[in-house]
C-alpha positions in Angstrom: 107.7 130.1 75.7 106.1 127.9 78.3 105.9 124.1 78.3 103.4 121.9 80.2 104.2 118.2 80.3 101.2 116.0 81.0 102.5 112.9 82.9 100.9 109.8 84.2 102.9 109.2 87.4 104.9 110.6 90.3 108.1 109.3 88.8 107.6 111.1 85.5 106.5 114.3 87.4 109.7 114.2 89.4 111.8 113.6 86.3 110.3 116.6 84.5 110.7 118.9 87.5 114.3 117.8 88.4 115.9 116.8 85.1 114.0 117.6 81.9 112.7 121.0 83.0 116.0 122.6 84.0 117.5 121.3 80.7 114.8 122.7 78.6 114.9 126.1 80.4 118.5 126.3 79.5 117.4 125.6 75.9 115.1 128.7 76.0 111.8 128.0 77.8 110.8 130.5 80.4 108.9 127.8 82.4 108.5 124.0 82.3 105.9 122.3 84.5 104.6 118.8 84.9 100.9 118.1 85.4 99.6 114.7 86.6 96.8 113.6 84.5 93.6 112.4 86.1 93.9 111.1 89.6 97.5 109.8 89.1 98.5 110.5 92.7 95.9 108.0 93.8 97.1 105.5 91.3 100.8 105.5 92.3 100.8 101.8 93.2 98.2 100.6 90.7 99.6 101.3 87.3 97.5 101.6 84.2 96.5 104.8 82.3 93.8 107.3 82.1 91.1 107.3 79.3 92.0 109.6 76.4 88.9 111.9 76.8 90.1 113.0 80.2 93.7 113.6 79.1 92.5 115.3 75.9 90.4 117.7 77.9 93.3 118.8 80.0 95.5 119.3 76.9 92.9 121.3 75.1 92.2 123.5 78.1 95.9 124.3 78.4 96.4 125.1 74.8 93.3 127.3 74.6 94.0 129.0 77.9 97.6 129.9 77.2 98.3 130.9 73.6 102.1 131.2 74.2 102.4 127.6 75.5 103.4 124.2 74.2 101.9 121.0 75.5 103.4 117.5 75.5 102.8 114.2 77.0 104.9 111.5 78.8 102.8 108.4 78.9 103.4 104.6 78.8 102.1 102.8 75.7 102.0 99.5 77.4 100.3 101.0 80.5 97.5 102.3 78.3 96.3 98.8 77.4 93.4 99.1 79.9 92.7 102.8 79.6 90.1 102.7 76.9 90.6 103.7 73.2 93.3 106.3 72.6 93.5 107.5 68.9 95.9 105.4 66.9 96.8 102.9 69.6 95.0 99.9 68.0 96.5 100.7 64.6 100.0 101.1 66.1 99.8 97.7 67.8 99.6 96.1 64.3 102.8 97.9 63.1 106.4 96.9 63.4 107.9 98.0 66.7 110.2 100.5 65.0 107.2 102.6 63.7 104.8 102.0 66.5 105.5 105.0 68.6 105.7 107.5 65.7 102.4 106.2 64.4 100.6 106.5 67.8 102.1 110.0 68.4 101.0 111.2 65.0 97.4 110.1 65.7 97.4 111.9 69.0 98.8 115.1 67.3 96.1 114.9 64.6 93.3 114.5 67.1 94.4 117.6 69.0 95.0 119.6 65.8 91.5 118.7 64.6 89.9 119.7 67.9 91.8 123.0 68.1 90.7 124.1 64.6 92.3 125.6 61.5 94.1 128.5 63.3 96.0 126.2 65.6 99.8 125.8 65.1 100.5 122.0 65.2 103.9 122.7 66.7 102.3 123.7 69.9 101.5 120.0 70.7 104.4 117.5 70.7 103.2 114.2 72.1 105.6 111.6 73.5 104.6 108.0 74.2 107.3 105.8 75.8 106.8 102.3 74.6 107.5 100.9 78.0 107.9 102.3 81.5 110.3 104.9 82.8 112.9 102.3 84.0 113.7 101.5 80.3 115.5 104.8 80.1 117.8 103.8 82.9 119.3 101.1 80.7 120.9 103.9 78.6 124.0 103.8 80.7 124.1 100.6 82.8 127.3 101.4 84.5 126.3 104.8 85.7 122.9 103.6 86.8 124.4 100.7 88.8 126.9 103.0 90.5 124.2 105.5 91.2 122.0 103.1 93.2 125.0 101.6 95.0 124.8 98.2 93.2 127.8 98.1 90.8 127.5 94.3 90.7 124.4 94.5 88.5 126.1 96.4 85.6 127.0 93.3 83.6 123.5 91.8 84.0 121.9 95.0 82.9 124.2 95.3 79.9 123.3 91.7 78.9 119.6 92.7 78.9 120.3 95.8 76.8 122.4 93.8 74.4 119.4 91.6 73.6 117.3 94.6 72.5 119.8 97.3 71.3 117.5 100.3 72.1 116.5 100.6 75.8 113.0 101.6 74.7 112.5 98.2 73.2 113.1 96.2 76.5 109.8 94.3 76.6 107.1 95.1 79.1 104.9 92.5 80.8 104.1 91.3 84.3 107.4 89.4 84.4 109.8 91.2 82.0 109.0 94.9 82.6 112.2 97.0 83.0 111.3 97.8 86.6 110.7 94.1 87.3 114.1 93.2 85.9 115.8 95.8 88.1 113.8 94.6 91.2 115.1 91.1 90.6 118.6 92.4 90.6 118.1 94.9 93.4 115.1 94.0 95.6 115.4 97.3 97.5 115.0 99.4 94.4 112.5 102.3 94.8 111.1 103.7 91.6 110.5 107.2 92.7 113.4 107.9 95.1 116.1 105.9 93.3 115.0 106.0 89.7 114.6 109.7 89.4 117.9 110.4 91.2 119.7 107.8 89.1 118.6 109.3 85.7 120.4 112.5 86.7 123.6 110.4 86.9 122.8 108.5 83.7 122.3 111.9 82.0 119.9 113.2 79.3 122.6 113.0 76.7 123.0 109.3 77.2 119.3 108.8 77.0 119.1 110.9 73.9 121.8 108.8 72.2 120.5 105.4 73.2 116.7 105.9 73.0 115.6 106.9 69.5 112.1 107.9 70.2 113.0 109.8 73.4 115.8 111.5 71.5 113.5 112.7 68.7 111.1 114.1 71.3 113.8 116.0 73.2 115.1 117.4 69.9 111.7 118.6 68.9 111.1 120.2 72.3 114.4 122.0 72.1 113.7 123.4 68.7 110.2 124.5 69.7 111.6 126.6 72.5 113.0 129.1 70.0 110.4 129.0 67.2 
């Protein structure tokens, strides 16, 4: 079983290649690859997301071209606010936060299922939408993250932020309060790609799975699909 993860940024690509991929290959996949959607390499410092038709085309091409493969996504709900209409995003925005991700992901899954036709196995597309950016996951273990980037003094402040929200995925995202902006205020030299992707290895997937409900559900589904 092969898995292709459609990601929207260099940080997510590195995370898949260095952390998620090896874990899932241990779970049974023969190959796990990340694919940057659209022109993400050119957008590394601009943020935002790609329009759904372009992303959808890549997913459909992969599923049709490799009948033994599974596709998934790793995109940022907040970052898609200027990316044009994605199925289910507008409806999800009107729901309580606790059901927003599941609602959006279900709409994406249905759109792909409909396009693939009646013979398509829905289990071959497992979308994941993180409600906020990658850095939210790093709050899963504040102590390990702080130690990993050589800034143990920020542990208490990070924990205070997490305590306000409970689930790291709920740490709110805006120009001022995005998880990465919070970390940058604590550690001005923080580098998203170099430090963030290395630190999440120290934080560990199991900590992220326990602390982040939506991420945990996604990881569980990917693991089960490896041996279907």
